[in-house]
N, C-alpha and C positions, 0 to 999 in steps of 0.2 A: 468164295463159292457164289456162284451166281443163282437168280431165281430160275426154277424149272419152267416158269411161265414167260421168262423174257423171250423177245424175239429171237435173240442169239440162239438161245437153248432150244427153242422150236425149230428154227431152222436147221440146227444141226441133227436134231430127231429125225426130222424128215429127209433130210439127206442119208443118213444112216440106215433109215428104213428103207429106203428106194436103190442105195448102191451099195453093194458089197465090198467095193475096192475101199470107200469111204470108212464103212464099218470097220475094216481090217486095219486101216491106219489109225483109227481111233484107239484100237486095242494096242497095236505095236508102236504108235507114235509117241513124239515127245523126245526130249534132250537124251534122257538116261535110258529108258526102256530096251532100244536095241543094244547098248553096250551091256546091260545085264542078260539080254536073251543070247547074244554071242557068245558069253561066257558060260552059260547054264546048257548050251547047246553041247558042250564038250563033256557035261557030266555034272554029277552033284556036287554043290559047293557049300561050305559053311559061309555065315554071314560075314565073318572076318576076312575072308579069302576074298570074298567080292569086294568090300570096302576097300582092301589092298590094291586090287586090280583095276578098278574104275576110279583113275586118277581124277580128283577135283569133286567128286561127289559128296554131299554131306550126308551124315547119319540119318538125319530127317528125311532127306529126299530119297536115299535107298530104301528106307523103311516103308514110305508112302508108295514108291512105285513097286516094290515087292508085294505090298498088300493090294495094290491094284492088279497086278499081274495074277495074284492069287485069286481074288474075285472074279476075274474073268476066266479062271480055270485052266490058265496057261502054265502056272507054277504052282508046285506043292511045297509046303512047310512042312517040315519034321522036326519036332522038338523030342530031344531025349531026356528022361527024367534022371538027369545026372547032377552032380555039384562039381564044378559049375555047370549050369545047363548048356547043352550043346543044341544049336539049331542049324538045319541043314536046308538047302533049298534045291529042287530039281524041277525039270520040266515034266509035264504030265503029258498022257498019250496025245491029248489035244495040242498041248504046245509043241511036241514033237513032230505033229503033222504039219506044222509050218515051217519046217527046215527048208523045203525047197523054195518057198515064199522068202524067207529071209536070205536064203543064199543067193536067190535071183536079185533081190533089191540089194544086196551087198555088191554083186559083180556089176551090176548098172551103176552104182554109185561110185565105183573105183574107175569104171570107164569114162564116165562123164566128168570125174574130178580130173581125170588124166587129160582129157581133151581141153578142158579149161585151162590146165597148166601149160597146154601146147599153144593155147589161143585159138583154138578150133572151136566153132559153133558158140563162142560166148559173144 
């Protein structure tokens, strides 16, 4: 964790405050959040389902990323008072409003990857 008064933190805040795209990438960005969001876009999932579907993610990282998405209002966590406890995750209305953004980013990434594989534009 870095200091909030570090030059890096202050620069990040300045960019996020002045650029909506930078702010959006801050919410959606990282190695694991896109994988989590792509799966939750298809509907509610239990924690164990997400863990199985996202190959290579550690439990600690999955919990951390889900908590960040929850604190940003993108994902909702539902705990059912059962034994054993059942926890489900789903997109909020705010999260679902990003559907077109996520789809456009996915389409662009797939197109760019294909061009790179063909040796075009690289």
